[in-house]
SEVEXFI-353899 format. One record per residue (C-alpha): x, y, z. Coordinates in steps of 0.001 Angstrom, whole numbers, padded with zeros to 6 digits, always signed. Example, Ala and Ser with C-alpha at 12.3 -4.5 7.8 and 13.67 -1.06 7.14 Angstrom:
! SEVEXFI-353899
+012300-004500+007800 +013670-001060+007140 
END
This chain:
! SEVEXFI-353899
-027138+026059-009754 -025877+022366-008190 -022904+022714-006335 -020507+021098-008331 -020062+023846-010862 -020042+026463-008453 -016399+025125-007492 -014994+025159-011297 -011266+025648-011477 -010312+029179-013085 -007068+029410-013808 -005817+033503-013724 -002568+033953-015351 -001031+038190-014478 -000202+040139-018172 +002162+042544-018409 +001205+045977-018351 +001695+046657-022525 -000743+043633-022829 +001933+040879-024338 +002664+038191-022897 +006195+037213-023329 +006685+035076-026502 +003469+036607-028338 +004736+037627-031790 +001360+036970-034035 -002034+037031-033576 -003821+034581-034760 -007702+034940-035815 -009742+032743-034521 -012299+033011-037244 -012131+031661-040427 -012111+033984-043709 -015553+033928-045313 -015727+032919-048559 -017390+035802-051541 -020943+034717-052367 -021394+035413-055692 -025245+035473-057513 -026323+032867-060318 -028790+033746-063298 -031735+031972-062721 -033552+030851-065654 -037063+029063-066191 -040782+028661-065721 -041169+029530-062414 -038255+032748-062122 -040970+033640-065010 -043874+033166-063146 -042402+034688-060050 -041450+037981-061689 -044712+037885-063148 -046819+037721-059453 -044529+040082-058384 -045215+042444-061139 -049072+042365-061435 -048977+042588-057481 -047103+045861-057973 -049734+047176-060593 -052611+046397-058285 -050946+047606-054893 -049615+051072-056615 -051554+051581-059504 -054120+052949-057633 -051608+055583-056264 -050016+056604-059090 -053451+057369-061049 -053677+060115-058360 -050989+061362-058879 -050711+065187-061333 -047777+065215-063032 -046102+068831-063084 -046931+069989-067783 -044007+072223-067987 -040069+071230-068728 -038326+069688-065626 -034927+071035-067241 
END
């Protein structure tokens, strides 16, 4: 670290015990309010192709697992 960075002056202000400075009546936010994000509907060839690939990959991945499951034959009510 260079010597010039070691000698940076810092101003320290004393605050009253209750934590408020004289003249502080309101709190100011340092961040802007976030904007809402709304989903859009997607249509088209590439979305349909994407859904087909996802469905096919899930069938290939989960197909053997579901074939080995034994389903109960009685009513579950």
